C-alpha positions, 0 to 999 in steps of 0.5 A: 470080646472085651466088655466094660460093665457099668452101674450108676449109683448116686454120684458114682459110676462103678465099672468092671472090665470082662474079657471073653474068648472061646466061652472063657470069661476073665475079670480084669480091673474094676473100680469107680469114678465119682462125679463131685457136683452135678451143677459144676462145669469143672466137675463134669469136665473132670468126670468126662476126662476120667471116662475118656481115659478109662475108654482109652486104657480099656479099649472095650468092644462093648459097653454094658450099662445096668439100665435105670428107669427114667421115671417112677419111684426107682428112677435115676437121679440127676447125677446118674443121668448126667454121667450116663450122657457123658459115657454115651457121648464119649463111647466109641463102641456099641452100648447095651442097656441091660435091665435089672432082671437080666442082670439078676439072671446073669451067670455068677462068676466066682471072684473076690471083687467088692460087693458094690462092683457085682452089678457092673460085673453082672451087667457085662456078663449078661451082655455077653450071654 
């Protein structure tokens, strides 16, 4: 199974590809996509194109998104909600919204990825467990 783990932070979408077969997990690529402006049609179309390319290149069996609350003091901002909508509209597989608590409890996989990619990786791990 191939899972694409995603976390939205500000106007960035961090992602990590995680493959799991016979209980063995291996980390693939990881990076980020950015949404330049939240009120620019050109920026939104560019982000959508990048997401489509990401889905075509990685061919995930599931997308695991670290959930953000829609209200309250820690709610998601406009950019995160727009990016999430674009991801959901273009996804061709199951989507699992993973709570922050589940992400924090996910098994740690030894790796040398940047710290900002860890929540996306842990979302993917939590989705498999």
